[in-house]
N, C-alpha and C positions, 0 to 999 in steps of 0.2 A: 447345505452349507450356506452361510451368508458371508458377504464380503466385508472386511474391516472398513469402516468409514461410511457404509450404507446405513444411515440412521433414520429413524422415524421422526415425524414432526410431533410437537406437543399435543396437537389435536388428536393425532392417531393414538398416542399413549392414553390420553384422558378418555378416549372412546372405550377403553378397557375397564374403566371404573364401574364397579357393581352398583353404585348409586352416587348421587350428587355429593353427599357428605364425604365419601371416600375420595372423590375427585378433588374436593377442596383441601382435604387433609394431605393428599399426595402432592398437591401443588406447593404446599408450604414446605414439603421435604425435598422439593426439586432443586435445591441449591446445595453448594458444597459444604456449608457449615456443619450439619449434623453427621456428615459422612467421613469415613476413613477407610483406607486400603481398598478403595474402589478400583475396578478394572474391567476390561472386556477382552475377549479373544476373537480371533478371526473365524472361529467356528460358531459364533453367535451366542456366547455366554456373557452375561453381565453380572457382576457381584459387588458387594460392598458391606461395610459394617455401619449401622446407623445408631447413633446415641439415643437411648430411650430414658425412661424414668428409673430403670434399675442400674446396678453397677456394671453389668455386662451389656455391651451393645448387641443389637439384633443382627443376626447373620441373614443376609438377603441375597438370593441368587435367582436370576431369570434366564431361561433358555429361549432366546428369541428366534432360534433357528428351527424350532419345531414347526413343521409345515402346516399343522392344524391350528396354529396360534401359539402364543408364548405360554410357557409353563413356569410356575413360580414355586419358590420355597423360602420361607421366612421363619425364624425362631420366635416371632412374636405370637401372642395368644389369640390374635384376631381370627375370626371364623369367616372373614370375607376374602374372596379370591378375585382379583389380586388385592392384597392388603395395601394400606397407605404407603408402607415402606417400599413395596415393589413398584408402585406407581411413582413414588419419588425418585427411586433409583433409575427408572426408565426415563423420567423427565430430565434427570441430570445427564444421562447418557445421550439423550436426544439433543441436548444443548450443544454438543460438539465443541466445547471450549477447553478441552484438555482435562476436565475434572475426572473423567473416566478413561485413563490411558490404556493402551493395549498392553497385554501381559499374559502370564500363565495363571490360571485359577488356583487359589489356595486349596489345601487338601480337603477342607470341609465342603467347598463348592465343587471340586473335582469329583469327589466320591458320589455326590448326588447326581451330577451330570452323567457320569459314566454308568451308574446304575439305571438311570432313566433311559439312556440310549440303548443299553443292553436289553432292557425289557422290550423296548420298541422293536428292536431287531428280532427278538425271539417271537414276538407276536406276528411280525411279517413272515417269518419262516414257517410258523405254525399255520398261518392262513394259507400260504402257498402249498403246503403239503397235506393239509387236512381235507376232510371230506366236506361236501356241500352241506349247509345247514339243513337239518330235517331229513337227511338221506338215511339215517340209521333205521327209521321205521316209517316209511312213507304211508303205509296203510293206516297206522295210528294217527298220523297227521291228517289224512283224508277224513277219518271218522270224526276227529275233533272239529274240522272245518264244517262238516255236514251238521253236527250238533249246533254249532254256533249259528250257522245260516238259518236253521229251523227256529232258533231262539229269536233272531233278528226278525224273521218273518212274523212270528207271533207278536213282537213288539210293534212292528209297522202296522199290522192289522188293528191292534188296539189303538194306536195313534190315530188311524183313520176314523175309528168310531168316535174318539174324543173330539176330533176336529168337527165331525158332523154334528155332534151334540152342541158344540159351541155355536156353530152357525145357526142351528135351529133355534137355540135359545136367545140369540142376538148377541152382538159384540159388547153391549153395555154390561153384560155379566162379567166380562173380563176385568172391567174397571172396578167392579164391586168386590170381586173375590181377591184381587191383589195377586201377590206372588204365590200364594198357597196352591192355587190351581195348577200353576206351571211347575212348581217344585215337585209336587206329587207325581205329575205326569213325567217329568224328567227322571225321577227316581225309578219309575217303571221302565223307562228306556235303558237306564243303566242296568237294571236287572235283566233286560233282554239282550245285554252285551252289544248295545248300539250307542256308543258314546257320542257319535256325531249327531244322531237324532236328539239325544239328551241335551247337548250343547245348544242346538237351535231352538229347542223348546224353552230352555231357560232364558234365552234372549227375548222371547215373546213377553216375558213378565215385566220387562222394563218399558215396553212400548206405551201402555196406557198412561204412564206418567211422563211421557216425552213431549208434551205440549199439544197445541192445537193441531188438528188433522190426524191424531193418532189412530182413529178407526180405519182410515185408508191404509196407513202403514201396517197396522196389524193384519188387515185383510190380505195385503200383498205378501207378508211373511208367512201367513197361514197357507196361502196358495202355493208358495215355494215349498213349504214343508209337506203339503199334500202331494205335490209333484214328486218330491223325493221318496216319500213312502210308496207311491204308486210305481215309481221307477224301480224300487227294490222288488216289489211284488211281481213285476213283469220284466225283470232284468233279462230273462232268457230271450226276449223279443227285441232287445236293444242292440244297436251296433256295438262292436267290441269296445271302442273308445269311450262311448257314453256309459256303457255298463261298468267300465273301470272307474269312471268318475262317480257313479252312483255308489259303488262299493267304498270308495274313499270317503265320500260325504257322509255315508252311514256310520263310518268309523271302523271298518275292517282294515287290519294291517295289510300292507302290501310290500313286496320287496322291490328294490331298484334293479330291474332286470334288463334295462337298456344297454346297448353296447357301450363300452368305455369311450369317452370323448375327451381327447387330450387337447389342452389349449393353455394359453397364458390368461388367467382369469383375473380381471379387475374387480376389486371389492367395491361395489357401488354404494351399498348401504348396510348398516347393521343396527338393529334395535330389538328391544325386549318387550314382551307383553307377559302378563301373568295373572294368576288367580291365587286362591288360598292354598292350592296344592302344587302348582307347577309354574315354572318360568320358561317361556318359549322364546328363543332367539331366532330371528329371521335375518339371514344374510343373503343379499342379492349379489350375484356375480355376472360379469359380462365377458364373453370370450373375444379375445383380440382378433382371432382368425375366423372362428365360426360365426361371430356376431350374434350369438345366442345369449339371452338373458335368463339365468337360472336361479333357483332358490335353494339354499341350504337351511335346514331346520335343526336346531340343537336344543336340548332340554336340560333343565336343572330343577332340583327340588325347590319349593317355595322359599324365597329368601336367599337363595344361592344362585350365583351366575352359572349358566351353562358352560361346559368345558371349552367348547369351540369358540374362538374369538379371532376375528379377522377385521381389523380396523379399516375404515374407509381410506382409499387412496393407495392401498397395497395391491400387489399383483403376485399370484403364485402360479407356478407351472404344475398342473395336476390333471388327473383324469376324473371325470364325473360320469355317473350312470343315472339315466332318467327313471323315474317311477312310472308305472303304467297309467294310461289315460291320454286321450287325444289332447294335445296342447298343454299337457301337464308341465309346469315349469320346475317342479321340485326334482332335485337330484340328490344323490348320495356322493359324498366325497370319497374318491378312491385313492390310488397311489399318487403320492406327491413327490415331485422330482427336485424341488428346491424350496428353500424357506421363502416366505413372503417378503417382498422388497418394495420400496416406494416406486411409483410409476407416474408418468404424466399422461398416460393413455386416457382418452375420453371416448365414451360411446357416441355413435351418430344419433342425431335427434330429428324430430319432426314437429309439425304444428299441433295446435290444440285440436283441430279437426281430425288430424291423423290419429290422435290419442283416442278420441271417442269411437272412431272406426275400428281401431284395434280391440277396444273393449266389446263392441258389438259383435265382432267376429268370434271372439273368445266365448261369448255366451252361447253360441251355437253348439259348442262342444261341452260346455259346463254351465247350465243355466243358474247354478247356485254360486257362481263366482262373484265375489264382492268387488274385486279390482284386478287390474293387470299392470305389470311394470312397463312404464314408458319413459322416454327421455324427450323433453321439450327443448327445441332449439330456439334461442333468441326470443325469450319471453320476458315480460316486465310485470312485477307484482304491482297491482294498482288497487286502491280501495274501491269497494262497491257497496255504498250505503254503510251498513254495520258489518259488512263482510269484506272479503278480499278475493281477488281473482288473478290468474296469470293470463295476460293478454299477449297475443302475437305482436312482435315489434313491427312486422311488415304486413300484417293482415288485419282482418276485422273479426277474428274469433277469439274466444277466451274460455278458460276453464275456471269455475268457482272452486275455492278451497273447501275441504271438508270441515265440519265443525271442530273435529279433533285438531286439525292443523291450525285453525285460527286461535286455539287456546294454548299453543306451544310456544316456548321462547324461540324456536327455530324460525318462526315467521319473521320476527324482527331481525334475526341474523340474515335472513334472505333479503329483506328490504334494505338493510344496511349494505349488503354485498352488491346489490343492484344499483343503489343510489339513483334510481330513476332510469337506468340504462338496461339493455338486454343482458340476460344471463342464460346459461344452459342449466336445466333442472331435471334431475331424475326423481321419479316418485311413483306412486300407485294411483291409477285412474279408475274410478268405478262409478256406481250409480249415486253415491253420496257426494261426488266431486273428486278433486285431486288432492293428494297428500304429498307435499314435497319432502324428500328425504335427503338429497344431496344437491349441491349447486356448484357450478364453476363460473368464475368471472370471465369476461371477454379477455382474450389474450392467452397467456401461458400460466395463469395462476393455478394454485393447487385446489383440490376438491375440498369443499367445506361441508361437513356433516350438519344436517338440520334436525337430527333426531334428538 
């Protein structure tokens, strides 16, 4: 349940937009003009009629009490979720100026809300009384796992041979052959049911075109790929945590088997990455009591937003379960005890030196880790030649920003928020530098998403 009057900010609403164009279109609908019969309930429902190009207005309803993020229904033909009408309605509601008064939902909205919540209750009941996944035929599952492991072993062995051939022939061949060499090798890894190996192989194809010094970077990445392939081939000799990391990096699916951990989880950051087939949403959470920073992953088909959406600055009371692997931050979202609500909670932070130490320690458990989540306390964004860095306000250390961070609009949002003064910043710290994702001003200001 959500409390009447507990409203989101405009930034939290716009964080739900599937793309920048939808956000701009939704902003234009975030005023009372095109809306009629708008209302909201103490149970977290918001509804309204939006005037469109046709004779009948669009019926829009949002369930903001869904613990896994808001759910939407609109009669418009848009294939985006949420559509611009849902975003506009939530912006109108977030304004808190009486344009969305409390009331009882109309029949068309009430029927959808009731049906949705009945289905959710049925799923919870079925999950509580059903058998564990895969328990129907564990022997068949074991045989499938053995066949896939044998296939991955064949793929890792072939990859080792191809890396050896590359190094014998010289790295210059990689620049001459272009993407073809890597795409063909990646396809072989897909055939071997090792999507993690395939993904890392494809990344090698872009290195020769990445500017001066590319042979060193290519050699480093080939070494990590060789280490991963050898780790798989000798996984029986590895410690349990490292063996679990190898299985994950190779691309074998794993279940979240850690004990449920209940807490009030602050949503630190949310952002999407994608390719031609899949959109991946990364949501960083921080436990108010446990002080743990964990990662939720959600997926959607290319061009469609993943279903799970938790805007920055919200907090939800829920259980999470960890995936296997020493130091693995990824968790699965379990039972949720309340809808997400705005919070002023902030994570504790450290210095730039602390961040690099955290990354170094994490590499002992997972040598293929690109970055770790860290919060920096009282840092100032300062230019560094053609680049930028985050410098400790009271120290003499700094972290360079990653090339990706320097090209995002969020950098200038961070600079404006700082105004030359210290801010608290959450982000990802790795061998390429630091990527800021969320910032808080000095004092009691709200979280600002930089994604």
